[in-house]
C-alpha positions as CSV (number, residue, x, y, z in Angstrom):
1,M,0.2,0.0,0.2
2,K,3.1,2.2,0.5
3,W,4.4,2.1,-2.7
4,L,0.9,2.6,-4.6
5,N,0.7,5.7,-2.5
6,I,4.2,7.1,-3.7
7,I,3.6,6.0,-7.1
8,L,0.0,8.1,-6.9
9,A,1.6,11.1,-5.5
10,V,4.6,11.0,-8.2
11,L,1.6,11.0,-10.8
12,I,-0.2,13.8,-9.3
13,L,3.1,15.9,-9.1
14,W,3.7,15.1,-12.9
15,A,0.2,15.7,-14.0
16,L,0.3,19.2,-12.0
17,F,3.6,20.1,-13.7
18,Q,2.4,18.9,-17.2
19,Q,-0.8,21.3,-16.5
20,Q,1.4,24.3,-15.7
21,F,4.2,24.1,-18.1
22,G,3.6,21.3,-20.5
23,D,2.2,21.2,-23.8
24,G,-1.3,23.2,-24.0
25,G,-0.6,24.3,-20.3
26,N,-1.0,27.5,-18.4
27,K,1.8,29.1,-19.5
28,E,1.2,28.6,-23.1
29,L,-2.2,29.5,-22.7
30,Q,-1.3,32.9,-21.3
31,E,1.0,33.7,-24.3
32,K,-1.7,33.0,-26.7
33,Q,-4.0,35.3,-24.9
34,A,-1.3,37.9,-25.0
35,L,-1.2,37.5,-28.5
36,L,-5.0,37.3,-29.2
37,T,-5.0,40.6,-27.3
38,S,-2.3,42.4,-29.4
39,Q,-4.1,41.2,-32.6
40,Q,-7.4,42.3,-31.6
41,A,-5.9,45.8,-30.9
42,E,-4.2,45.6,-34.4
43,I,-7.3,44.5,-35.9
44,E,-9.4,47.3,-34.3
45,A,-6.8,50.0,-35.6
46,L,-7.1,48.2,-39.3
47,K,-10.6,48.4,-39.2
48,Q,-10.8,52.1,-38.4
49,R,-8.2,52.7,-41.1
50,N,-10.8,50.8,-43.5
51,E,-13.5,52.9,-42.7
52,K,-11.7,56.1,-43.4
53,L,-10.5,54.7,-46.8
54,S,-14.2,53.9,-47.7
55,A,-15.8,57.0,-46.8
56,E,-12.9,58.6,-48.9
57,V,-13.6,56.5,-52.0
58,T,-17.4,56.8,-51.4
59,S,-16.5,60.7,-51.1
60,L,-14.4,60.5,-54.4
61,K,-17.1,58.6,-56.6
62,N,-20.3,60.6,-55.4
63,G,-19.2,64.3,-55.2
64,L,-16.8,66.8,-57.4
65,D,-16.0,69.0,-54.5
66,A,-13.6,66.0,-53.1
67,I,-12.1,65.7,-56.5
68,E,-11.6,69.1,-57.0
69,E,-10.0,69.6,-53.2
70,R,-7.7,66.6,-53.7
71,A,-6.6,68.2,-57.2
72,R,-5.8,71.8,-55.9
73,A,-3.8,70.5,-53.0
74,E,-1.9,67.6,-54.3
75,L,-1.4,68.7,-57.9
76,G,-1.7,72.3,-57.9
77,M,-4.2,72.7,-60.4
78,I,-6.4,75.8,-61.0
79,K,-9.7,76.5,-62.8
80,E,-9.9,78.7,-66.0
81,D,-9.8,82.4,-65.1
82,E,-8.4,81.4,-61.9
83,T,-4.9,83.4,-60.8
84,F,-2.6,80.9,-58.5
85,I,-0.7,83.2,-55.8
86,Q,1.9,81.6,-54.0
87,V,2.6,83.4,-50.7
88,I,6.5,82.7,-49.3
89,N,7.1,83.6,-45.7
90,Q,10.3,85.4,-45.5
91,S,11.2,83.8,-42.3
92,N,11.0,80.1,-44.0
93,Q,13.5,81.1,-46.5
94,D,16.3,82.2,-43.8
95,G,15.6,78.6,-42.2
96,H,14.1,79.8,-39.1
């Protein structure tokens, strides 16, 4: 009976060790949960970026104002009979 108790105690200790540190144990579970949390945060940031891009695409498809604004800001385009005046600050030329 004494040997049986010793064997059972060793088996219980081994099972507890495997649960904590073995494959699929608590340590691995905590690592996976931390990875899941970081990936969920990244997914949320990407969803917000996609929503902004989707709104911009919709605006460009539906409204000429957005296209005109983009052409003026990014390409420096002007309308007919418009005069383009560029103002340069003197402080910017001196490097201040």
